[in-house]
mmCIF file of the N, C-alpha and C atoms, coordinates in Angstrom:
data_MODEL
# 
_entry.id   MODEL 
# 
loop_
_atom_site.group_PDB 
_atom_site.id 
_atom_site.type_symbol 
_atom_site.label_atom_id 
_atom_site.label_alt_id 
_atom_site.label_comp_id 
_atom_site.label_asym_id 
_atom_site.label_entity_id 
_atom_site.label_seq_id 
_atom_site.pdbx_PDB_ins_code 
_atom_site.Cartn_x 
_atom_site.Cartn_y 
_atom_site.Cartn_z 
_atom_site.occupancy 
_atom_site.B_iso_or_equiv 
_atom_site.pdbx_formal_charge 
_atom_site.auth_seq_id 
_atom_site.auth_comp_id 
_atom_site.auth_asym_id 
_atom_site.auth_atom_id 
_atom_site.pdbx_PDB_model_num 
ATOM 1   N N  . MET A 1 1  ? 34.921 50.204 -207.662 1.00 0.00 ? 1  MET A N  1 
ATOM 2   C CA . MET A 1 1  ? 35.205 48.700 -208.269 1.00 0.00 ? 1  MET A CA 1 
ATOM 3   C C  . MET A 1 1  ? 33.917 48.165 -208.115 1.00 0.00 ? 1  MET A C  1 
ATOM 4   N N  . MET A 1 2  ? 33.324 47.660 -209.010 1.00 0.00 ? 2  MET A N  1 
ATOM 5   C CA . MET A 1 2  ? 32.176 46.604 -209.007 1.00 0.00 ? 2  MET A CA 1 
ATOM 6   C C  . MET A 1 2  ? 32.152 45.200 -208.527 1.00 0.00 ? 2  MET A C  1 
ATOM 7   N N  . GLN A 1 3  ? 31.169 44.716 -208.805 1.00 0.00 ? 3  GLN A N  1 
ATOM 8   C CA . GLN A 1 3  ? 30.640 43.463 -208.170 1.00 0.00 ? 3  GLN A CA 1 
ATOM 9   C C  . GLN A 1 3  ? 30.071 42.408 -208.987 1.00 0.00 ? 3  GLN A C  1 
ATOM 10  N N  . GLY A 1 4  ? 30.323 41.146 -209.039 1.00 0.00 ? 4  GLY A N  1 
ATOM 11  C CA . GLY A 1 4  ? 29.626 39.960 -209.608 1.00 0.00 ? 4  GLY A CA 1 
ATOM 12  C C  . GLY A 1 4  ? 29.429 38.870 -209.444 1.00 0.00 ? 4  GLY A C  1 
ATOM 13  N N  . THR A 1 5  ? 29.660 37.818 -210.167 1.00 0.00 ? 5  THR A N  1 
ATOM 14  C CA . THR A 1 5  ? 29.506 36.464 -209.306 1.00 0.00 ? 5  THR A CA 1 
ATOM 15  C C  . THR A 1 5  ? 30.496 35.942 -210.933 1.00 0.00 ? 5  THR A C  1 
ATOM 16  N N  . ILE A 1 6  ? 31.233 34.843 -210.838 1.00 0.00 ? 6  ILE A N  1 
ATOM 17  C CA . ILE A 1 6  ? 31.851 33.884 -211.567 1.00 0.00 ? 6  ILE A CA 1 
ATOM 18  C C  . ILE A 1 6  ? 30.343 33.345 -212.228 1.00 0.00 ? 6  ILE A C  1 
ATOM 19  N N  . LYS A 1 7  ? 30.137 33.516 -213.695 1.00 0.00 ? 7  LYS A N  1 
ATOM 20  C CA . LYS A 1 7  ? 28.802 33.074 -214.294 1.00 0.00 ? 7  LYS A CA 1 
ATOM 21  C C  . LYS A 1 7  ? 29.362 31.142 -215.066 1.00 0.00 ? 7  LYS A C  1 
ATOM 22  N N  . LYS A 1 8  ? 30.722 31.332 -215.650 1.00 0.00 ? 8  LYS A N  1 
ATOM 23  C CA . LYS A 1 8  ? 30.947 30.130 -216.431 1.00 0.00 ? 8  LYS A CA 1 
ATOM 24  C C  . LYS A 1 8  ? 32.633 30.660 -216.480 1.00 0.00 ? 8  LYS A C  1 
ATOM 25  N N  . LEU A 1 9  ? 33.352 29.471 -216.420 1.00 0.00 ? 9  LEU A N  1 
ATOM 26  C CA . LEU A 1 9  ? 34.711 29.147 -216.425 1.00 0.00 ? 9  LEU A CA 1 
ATOM 27  C C  . LEU A 1 9  ? 35.027 28.265 -217.704 1.00 0.00 ? 9  LEU A C  1 
ATOM 28  N N  . THR A 1 10 ? 36.026 28.646 -218.199 1.00 0.00 ? 10 THR A N  1 
ATOM 29  C CA . THR A 1 10 ? 36.666 26.955 -219.776 1.00 0.00 ? 10 THR A CA 1 
ATOM 30  C C  . THR A 1 10 ? 37.604 26.903 -219.764 1.00 0.00 ? 10 THR A C  1 
ATOM 31  N N  . ASP A 1 11 ? 38.459 25.983 -220.437 1.00 0.00 ? 11 ASP A N  1 
ATOM 32  C CA . ASP A 1 11 ? 39.092 25.066 -220.380 1.00 0.00 ? 11 ASP A CA 1 
ATOM 33  C C  . ASP A 1 11 ? 40.734 26.011 -221.099 1.00 0.00 ? 11 ASP A C  1 
ATOM 34  N N  . LYS A 1 12 ? 39.988 27.519 -221.693 1.00 0.00 ? 12 LYS A N  1 
ATOM 35  C CA . LYS A 1 12 ? 41.206 27.974 -222.464 1.00 0.00 ? 12 LYS A CA 1 
ATOM 36  C C  . LYS A 1 12 ? 41.172 29.613 -221.381 1.00 0.00 ? 12 LYS A C  1 
ATOM 37  N N  . ASN A 1 13 ? 41.583 29.300 -220.115 1.00 0.00 ? 13 ASN A N  1 
ATOM 38  C CA . ASN A 1 13 ? 42.200 30.400 -219.275 1.00 0.00 ? 13 ASN A CA 1 
ATOM 39  C C  . ASN A 1 13 ? 41.163 31.868 -219.527 1.00 0.00 ? 13 ASN A C  1 
ATOM 40  N N  . PHE A 1 14 ? 40.130 31.345 -219.450 1.00 0.00 ? 14 PHE A N  1 
ATOM 41  C CA . PHE A 1 14 ? 38.894 32.784 -219.689 1.00 0.00 ? 14 PHE A CA 1 
ATOM 42  C C  . PHE A 1 14 ? 37.334 32.110 -218.866 1.00 0.00 ? 14 PHE A C  1 
ATOM 43  N N  . GLY A 1 15 ? 36.840 33.719 -218.834 1.00 0.00 ? 15 GLY A N  1 
ATOM 44  C CA . GLY A 1 15 ? 35.371 32.927 -218.062 1.00 0.00 ? 15 GLY A CA 1 
ATOM 45  C C  . GLY A 1 15 ? 34.215 34.286 -218.269 1.00 0.00 ? 15 GLY A C  1 
ATOM 46  N N  . PHE A 1 16 ? 33.207 34.133 -218.362 1.00 0.00 ? 16 PHE A N  1 
ATOM 47  C CA . PHE A 1 16 ? 32.690 35.059 -217.693 1.00 0.00 ? 16 PHE A CA 1 
ATOM 48  C C  . PHE A 1 16 ? 32.058 35.267 -216.594 1.00 0.00 ? 16 PHE A C  1 
ATOM 49  N N  . ILE A 1 17 ? 31.725 36.612 -216.326 1.00 0.00 ? 17 ILE A N  1 
ATOM 50  C CA . ILE A 1 17 ? 30.933 36.876 -214.854 1.00 0.00 ? 17 ILE A CA 1 
ATOM 51  C C  . ILE A 1 17 ? 29.757 37.835 -215.085 1.00 0.00 ? 17 ILE A C  1 
ATOM 52  N N  . THR A 1 18 ? 28.666 37.546 -213.999 1.00 0.00 ? 18 THR A N  1 
ATOM 53  C CA . THR A 1 18 ? 27.052 38.424 -214.153 1.00 0.00 ? 18 THR A CA 1 
ATOM 54  C C  . THR A 1 18 ? 27.282 39.779 -213.400 1.00 0.00 ? 18 THR A C  1 
ATOM 55  N N  . THR A 1 19 ? 26.761 40.545 -213.297 1.00 0.00 ? 19 THR A N  1 
ATOM 56  C CA . THR A 1 19 ? 25.931 41.538 -212.611 1.00 0.00 ? 19 THR A CA 1 
ATOM 57  C C  . THR A 1 19 ? 24.629 41.121 -212.215 1.00 0.00 ? 19 THR A C  1 
ATOM 58  N N  . SER A 1 20 ? 24.732 42.508 -210.855 1.00 0.00 ? 20 SER A N  1 
ATOM 59  C CA . SER A 1 20 ? 23.084 41.880 -211.029 1.00 0.00 ? 20 SER A CA 1 
ATOM 60  C C  . SER A 1 20 ? 22.295 43.388 -211.688 1.00 0.00 ? 20 SER A C  1 
ATOM 61  N N  . ASP A 1 21 ? 23.863 45.208 -212.160 1.00 0.00 ? 21 ASP A N  1 
ATOM 62  C CA . ASP A 1 21 ? 23.476 45.457 -213.284 1.00 0.00 ? 21 ASP A CA 1 
ATOM 63  C C  . ASP A 1 21 ? 22.625 45.453 -214.591 1.00 0.00 ? 21 ASP A C  1 
ATOM 64  N N  . SER A 1 22 ? 23.281 44.446 -215.748 1.00 0.00 ? 22 SER A N  1 
ATOM 65  C CA . SER A 1 22 ? 23.161 44.298 -215.996 1.00 0.00 ? 22 SER A CA 1 
ATOM 66  C C  . SER A 1 22 ? 22.673 42.999 -216.535 1.00 0.00 ? 22 SER A C  1 
ATOM 67  N N  . ASP A 1 23 ? 21.848 42.996 -218.451 1.00 0.00 ? 23 ASP A N  1 
ATOM 68  C CA . ASP A 1 23 ? 21.437 41.756 -218.496 1.00 0.00 ? 23 ASP A CA 1 
ATOM 69  C C  . ASP A 1 23 ? 23.015 40.825 -219.215 1.00 0.00 ? 23 ASP A C  1 
ATOM 70  N N  . LYS A 1 24 ? 24.007 41.373 -219.612 1.00 0.00 ? 24 LYS A N  1 
ATOM 71  C CA . LYS A 1 24 ? 24.976 40.763 -220.160 1.00 0.00 ? 24 LYS A CA 1 
ATOM 72  C C  . LYS A 1 24 ? 26.071 40.749 -219.566 1.00 0.00 ? 24 LYS A C  1 
ATOM 73  N N  . ASP A 1 25 ? 26.614 39.618 -220.036 1.00 0.00 ? 25 ASP A N  1 
ATOM 74  C CA . ASP A 1 25 ? 28.113 39.089 -218.891 1.00 0.00 ? 25 ASP A CA 1 
ATOM 75  C C  . ASP A 1 25 ? 29.162 39.372 -219.327 1.00 0.00 ? 25 ASP A C  1 
ATOM 76  N N  . LEU A 1 26 ? 29.828 39.450 -218.763 1.00 0.00 ? 26 LEU A N  1 
ATOM 77  C CA . LEU A 1 26 ? 31.192 40.143 -219.349 1.00 0.00 ? 26 LEU A CA 1 
ATOM 78  C C  . LEU A 1 26 ? 32.049 39.145 -218.970 1.00 0.00 ? 26 LEU A C  1 
ATOM 79  N N  . PHE A 1 27 ? 33.249 38.813 -220.487 1.00 0.00 ? 27 PHE A N  1 
ATOM 80  C CA . PHE A 1 27 ? 34.185 38.395 -220.707 1.00 0.00 ? 27 PHE A CA 1 
ATOM 81  C C  . PHE A 1 27 ? 34.992 38.827 -219.470 1.00 0.00 ? 27 PHE A C  1 
ATOM 82  N N  . PHE A 1 28 ? 36.670 37.654 -219.347 1.00 0.00 ? 28 PHE A N  1 
ATOM 83  C CA . PHE A 1 28 ? 37.888 37.759 -218.292 1.00 0.00 ? 28 PHE A CA 1 
ATOM 84  C C  . PHE A 1 28 ? 38.739 36.966 -218.826 1.00 0.00 ? 28 PHE A C  1 
ATOM 85  N N  . HIS A 1 29 ? 39.276 37.317 -218.666 1.00 0.00 ? 29 HIS A N  1 
ATOM 86  C CA . HIS A 1 29 ? 40.851 36.784 -219.181 1.00 0.00 ? 29 HIS A CA 1 
ATOM 87  C C  . HIS A 1 29 ? 41.927 36.332 -218.130 1.00 0.00 ? 29 HIS A C  1 
ATOM 88  N N  . ALA A 1 30 ? 42.141 35.233 -218.398 1.00 0.00 ? 30 ALA A N  1 
ATOM 89  C CA . ALA A 1 30 ? 42.977 34.382 -216.771 1.00 0.00 ? 30 ALA A CA 1 
ATOM 90  C C  . ALA A 1 30 ? 44.366 35.738 -216.577 1.00 0.00 ? 30 ALA A C  1 
ATOM 91  N N  . ASN A 1 31 ? 44.865 36.367 -217.968 1.00 0.00 ? 31 ASN A N  1 
ATOM 92  C CA . ASN A 1 31 ? 46.008 38.189 -217.390 1.00 0.00 ? 31 ASN A CA 1 
ATOM 93  C C  . ASN A 1 31 ? 45.059 38.917 -216.389 1.00 0.00 ? 31 ASN A C  1 
ATOM 94  N N  . GLU A 1 32 ? 43.889 39.269 -216.456 1.00 0.00 ? 32 GLU A N  1 
ATOM 95  C CA . GLU A 1 32 ? 43.317 40.198 -215.496 1.00 0.00 ? 32 GLU A CA 1 
ATOM 96  C C  . GLU A 1 32 ? 43.038 39.664 -214.113 1.00 0.00 ? 32 GLU A C  1 
ATOM 97  N N  . LEU A 1 33 ? 43.838 38.927 -213.887 1.00 0.00 ? 33 LEU A N  1 
ATOM 98  C CA . LEU A 1 33 ? 43.409 38.518 -212.219 1.00 0.00 ? 33 LEU A CA 1 
ATOM 99  C C  . LEU A 1 33 ? 44.472 39.077 -211.256 1.00 0.00 ? 33 LEU A C  1 
ATOM 100 N N  . VAL A 1 34 ? 44.093 39.272 -210.326 1.00 0.00 ? 34 VAL A N  1 
ATOM 101 C CA . VAL A 1 34 ? 45.051 40.229 -209.349 1.00 0.00 ? 34 VAL A CA 1 
ATOM 102 C C  . VAL A 1 34 ? 44.893 39.213 -207.719 1.00 0.00 ? 34 VAL A C  1 
ATOM 103 N N  . ASP A 1 35 ? 45.985 38.559 -207.476 1.00 0.00 ? 35 ASP A N  1 
ATOM 104 C CA . ASP A 1 35 ? 46.395 37.821 -206.379 1.00 0.00 ? 35 ASP A CA 1 
ATOM 105 C C  . ASP A 1 35 ? 45.031 37.022 -206.281 1.00 0.00 ? 35 ASP A C  1 
ATOM 106 N N  . VAL A 1 36 ? 44.815 35.737 -207.549 1.00 0.00 ? 36 VAL A N  1 
ATOM 107 C CA . VAL A 1 36 ? 44.040 35.063 -207.252 1.00 0.00 ? 36 VAL A CA 1 
ATOM 108 C C  . VAL A 1 36 ? 44.294 34.036 -207.941 1.00 0.00 ? 36 VAL A C  1 
ATOM 109 N N  . ARG A 1 37 ? 44.719 33.157 -208.953 1.00 0.00 ? 37 ARG A N  1 
ATOM 110 C CA . ARG A 1 37 ? 45.024 32.173 -209.884 1.00 0.00 ? 37 ARG A CA 1 
ATOM 111 C C  . ARG A 1 37 ? 44.177 31.265 -210.314 1.00 0.00 ? 37 ARG A C  1 
ATOM 112 N N  . PHE A 1 38 ? 43.271 31.816 -211.808 1.00 0.00 ? 38 PHE A N  1 
ATOM 113 C CA . PHE A 1 38 ? 43.176 30.923 -212.765 1.00 0.00 ? 38 PHE A CA 1 
ATOM 114 C C  . PHE A 1 38 ? 42.033 29.860 -212.164 1.00 0.00 ? 38 PHE A C  1 
ATOM 115 N N  . GLU A 1 39 ? 42.569 28.798 -211.811 1.00 0.00 ? 39 GLU A N  1 
ATOM 116 C CA . GLU A 1 39 ? 42.961 27.038 -211.596 1.00 0.00 ? 39 GLU A CA 1 
ATOM 117 C C  . GLU A 1 39 ? 42.095 27.611 -209.960 1.00 0.00 ? 39 GLU A C  1 
ATOM 118 N N  . ASP A 1 40 ? 42.012 27.809 -209.547 1.00 0.00 ? 40 ASP A N  1 
ATOM 119 C CA . ASP A 1 40 ? 41.325 28.363 -207.953 1.00 0.00 ? 40 ASP A CA 1 
ATOM 120 C C  . ASP A 1 40 ? 40.199 29.288 -207.690 1.00 0.00 ? 40 ASP A C  1 
ATOM 121 N N  . LEU A 1 41 ? 39.608 29.202 -209.513 1.00 0.00 ? 41 LEU A N  1 
ATOM 122 C CA . LEU A 1 41 ? 38.505 30.258 -208.926 1.00 0.00 ? 41 LEU A CA 1 
ATOM 123 C C  . LEU A 1 41 ? 37.137 28.756 -209.231 1.00 0.00 ? 41 LEU A C  1 
ATOM 124 N N  . ARG A 1 42 ? 36.289 29.233 -209.007 1.00 0.00 ? 42 ARG A N  1 
ATOM 125 C CA . ARG A 1 42 ? 35.153 28.351 -209.154 1.00 0.00 ? 42 ARG A CA 1 
ATOM 126 C C  . ARG A 1 42 ? 33.843 28.889 -210.002 1.00 0.00 ? 42 ARG A C  1 
ATOM 127 N N  . GLU A 1 43 ? 32.193 28.087 -210.329 1.00 0.00 ? 43 GLU A N  1 
ATOM 128 C CA . GLU A 1 43 ? 31.713 29.086 -211.196 1.00 0.00 ? 43 GLU A CA 1 
ATOM 129 C C  . GLU A 1 43 ? 31.333 29.441 -209.696 1.00 0.00 ? 43 GLU A C  1 
ATOM 130 N N  . GLY A 1 44 ? 29.950 30.784 -209.472 1.00 0.00 ? 44 GLY A N  1 
ATOM 131 C CA . GLY A 1 44 ? 30.368 30.736 -208.389 1.00 0.00 ? 44 GLY A CA 1 
ATOM 132 C C  . GLY A 1 44 ? 30.618 32.166 -207.336 1.00 0.00 ? 44 GLY A C  1 
ATOM 133 N N  . ASP A 1 45 ? 31.237 31.724 -207.879 1.00 0.00 ? 45 ASP A N  1 
ATOM 134 C CA . ASP A 1 45 ? 32.616 32.817 -206.466 1.00 0.00 ? 45 ASP A CA 1 
ATOM 135 C C  . ASP A 1 45 ? 32.330 34.594 -206.735 1.00 0.00 ? 45 ASP A C  1 
ATOM 136 N N  . ALA A 1 46 ? 32.085 35.597 -205.515 1.00 0.00 ? 46 ALA A N  1 
ATOM 137 C CA . ALA A 1 46 ? 31.999 35.992 -206.036 1.00 0.00 ? 46 ALA A CA 1 
ATOM 138 C C  . ALA A 1 46 ? 33.634 37.232 -205.965 1.00 0.00 ? 46 ALA A C  1 
ATOM 139 N N  . VAL A 1 47 ? 33.611 37.945 -206.983 1.00 0.00 ? 47 VAL A N  1 
ATOM 140 C CA . VAL A 1 47 ? 34.555 38.450 -207.715 1.00 0.00 ? 47 VAL A CA 1 
ATOM 141 C C  . VAL A 1 47 ? 34.405 40.361 -207.633 1.00 0.00 ? 47 VAL A C  1 
ATOM 142 N N  . ASN A 1 48 ? 35.442 41.246 -207.382 1.00 0.00 ? 48 ASN A N  1 
ATOM 143 C CA . ASN A 1 48 ? 35.489 42.774 -207.352 1.00 0.00 ? 48 ASN A CA 1 
ATOM 144 C C  . ASN A 1 48 ? 36.857 42.194 -209.073 1.00 0.00 ? 48 ASN A C  1 
ATOM 145 N N  . PHE A 1 49 ? 35.484 43.887 -209.492 1.00 0.00 ? 49 PHE A N  1 
ATOM 146 C CA . PHE A 1 49 ? 36.399 43.892 -211.121 1.00 0.00 ? 49 PHE A CA 1 
ATOM 147 C C  . PHE A 1 49 ? 36.490 45.422 -211.022 1.00 0.00 ? 49 PHE A C  1 
ATOM 148 N N  . GLU A 1 50 ? 37.236 45.600 -212.330 1.00 0.00 ? 50 GLU A N  1 
ATOM 149 C CA . GLU A 1 50 ? 36.956 47.292 -213.119 1.00 0.00 ? 50 GLU A CA 1 
ATOM 150 C C  . GLU A 1 50 ? 36.473 46.695 -214.189 1.00 0.00 ? 50 GLU A C  1 
ATOM 151 N N  . VAL A 1 51 ? 35.595 47.635 -215.535 1.00 0.00 ? 51 VAL A N  1 
ATOM 152 C CA . VAL A 1 51 ? 35.164 46.989 -216.694 1.00 0.00 ? 51 VAL A CA 1 
ATOM 153 C C  . VAL A 1 51 ? 35.863 48.020 -217.760 1.00 0.00 ? 51 VAL A C  1 
ATOM 154 N N  . SER A 1 52 ? 36.507 47.611 -218.821 1.00 0.00 ? 52 SER A N  1 
ATOM 155 C CA . SER A 1 52 ? 37.727 48.782 -219.637 1.00 0.00 ? 52 SER A CA 1 
ATOM 156 C C  . SER A 1 52 ? 36.062 48.053 -220.514 1.00 0.00 ? 52 SER A C  1 
ATOM 157 N N  . ASP A 1 53 ? 36.409 49.065 -221.910 1.00 0.00 ? 53 ASP A N  1 
ATOM 158 C CA . ASP A 1 53 ? 35.727 49.234 -223.104 1.00 0.00 ? 53 ASP A CA 1 
ATOM 159 C C  . ASP A 1 53 ? 37.344 48.250 -223.690 1.00 0.00 ? 53 ASP A C  1 
ATOM 160 N N  . THR A 1 54 ? 37.241 47.490 -224.612 1.00 0.00 ? 54 THR A N  1 
ATOM 161 C CA . THR A 1 54 ? 37.521 46.453 -225.891 1.00 0.00 ? 54 THR A CA 1 
ATOM 162 C C  . THR A 1 54 ? 37.436 46.522 -227.232 1.00 0.00 ? 54 THR A C  1 
ATOM 163 N N  . PRO A 1 55 ? 37.990 46.411 -228.081 1.00 0.00 ? 55 PRO A N  1 
ATOM 164 C CA . PRO A 1 55 ? 37.410 46.517 -229.487 1.00 0.00 ? 55 PRO A CA 1 
ATOM 165 C C  . PRO A 1 55 ? 36.512 45.202 -229.548 1.00 0.00 ? 55 PRO A C  1 
ATOM 166 N N  . LYS A 1 56 ? 36.203 44.338 -228.710 1.00 0.00 ? 56 LYS A N  1 
ATOM 167 C CA . LYS A 1 56 ? 35.008 42.969 -229.220 1.00 0.00 ? 56 LYS A CA 1 
ATOM 168 C C  . LYS A 1 56 ? 33.882 44.077 -227.493 1.00 0.00 ? 56 LYS A C  1 
ATOM 169 N N  . GLY A 1 57 ? 34.213 44.851 -227.440 1.00 0.00 ? 57 GLY A N  1 
ATOM 170 C CA . GLY A 1 57 ? 33.196 44.885 -226.128 1.00 0.00 ? 57 GLY A CA 1 
ATOM 171 C C  . GLY A 1 57 ? 34.009 45.057 -224.614 1.00 0.00 ? 57 GLY A C  1 
ATOM 172 N N  . PRO A 1 58 ? 32.890 45.656 -223.586 1.00 0.00 ? 58 PRO A N  1 
ATOM 173 C CA . PRO A 1 58 ? 33.296 45.679 -222.388 1.00 0.00 ? 58 PRO A CA 1 
ATOM 174 C C  . PRO A 1 58 ? 34.435 44.348 -221.741 1.00 0.00 ? 58 PRO A C  1 
ATOM 175 N N  . ALA A 1 59 ? 34.521 44.483 -220.845 1.00 0.00 ? 59 ALA A N  1 
ATOM 176 C CA . ALA A 1 59 ? 35.401 43.692 -220.693 1.00 0.00 ? 59 ALA A CA 1 
ATOM 177 C C  . ALA A 1 59 ? 36.209 43.526 -219.376 1.00 0.00 ? 59 ALA A C  1 
ATOM 178 N N  . ALA A 1 60 ? 35.895 42.899 -218.803 1.00 0.00 ? 60 ALA A N  1 
ATOM 179 C CA . ALA A 1 60 ? 36.592 42.703 -216.609 1.00 0.00 ? 60 ALA A CA 1 
ATOM 180 C C  . ALA A 1 60 ? 37.913 42.715 -216.880 1.00 0.00 ? 60 ALA A C  1 
ATOM 181 N N  . THR A 1 61 ? 38.206 43.760 -215.892 1.00 0.00 ? 61 THR A N  1 
ATOM 182 C CA . THR A 1 61 ? 39.674 43.707 -215.723 1.00 0.00 ? 61 THR A CA 1 
ATOM 183 C C  . THR A 1 61 ? 40.466 43.487 -213.930 1.00 0.00 ? 61 THR A C  1 
ATOM 184 N N  . LYS A 1 62 ? 41.448 43.391 -213.801 1.00 0.00 ? 62 LYS A N  1 
ATOM 185 C CA . LYS A 1 62 ? 41.348 43.429 -212.217 1.00 0.00 ? 62 LYS A CA 1 
ATOM 186 C C  . LYS A 1 62 ? 41.021 42.487 -211.421 1.00 0.00 ? 62 LYS A C  1 
ATOM 187 N N  . VAL A 1 63 ? 40.574 41.670 -211.967 1.00 0.00 ? 63 VAL A N  1 
ATOM 188 C CA . VAL A 1 63 ? 39.789 40.366 -211.786 1.00 0.00 ? 63 VAL A CA 1 
ATOM 189 C C  . VAL A 1 63 ? 40.184 40.535 -210.007 1.00 0.00 ? 63 VAL A C  1 
ATOM 190 N N  . SER A 1 64 ? 39.793 40.054 -209.292 1.00 0.00 ? 64 SER A N  1 
ATOM 191 C CA . SER A 1 64 ? 40.058 39.535 -207.706 1.00 0.00 ? 64 SER A CA 1 
ATOM 192 C C  . SER A 1 64 ? 38.807 38.559 -206.815 1.00 0.00 ? 64 SER A C  1 
ATOM 193 N N  . LYS A 1 65 ? 39.172 37.754 -206.082 1.00 0.00 ? 65 LYS A N  1 
ATOM 194 C CA . LYS A 1 65 ? 38.190 37.068 -205.144 1.00 0.00 ? 65 LYS A CA 1 
ATOM 195 C C  . LYS A 1 65 ? 37.432 38.301 -204.253 1.00 0.00 ? 65 LYS A C  1 
ATOM 196 N N  . ALA A 1 66 ? 36.480 38.539 -203.948 1.00 0.00 ? 66 ALA A N  1 
ATOM 197 C CA . ALA A 1 66 ? 35.310 40.018 -203.201 1.00 0.00 ? 66 ALA A CA 1 
ATOM 198 C C  . ALA A 1 66 ? 35.982 38.873 -201.626 1.00 0.00 ? 66 ALA A C  1 
# 
């Protein structure tokens, strides 16, 4: 399980997570949230997640609040 911070949230049920390990932000979709609603997330929140390869590149999955 990796740790990161919510960098950006959109009004279209997706956002981006930043980590200290990478220069690139990771995309996540609200469908990948575990035990938290998208509406309850705020930019700057600490999160735990896993990374999966998708056709568009790496994305965060199994995203939960830290």
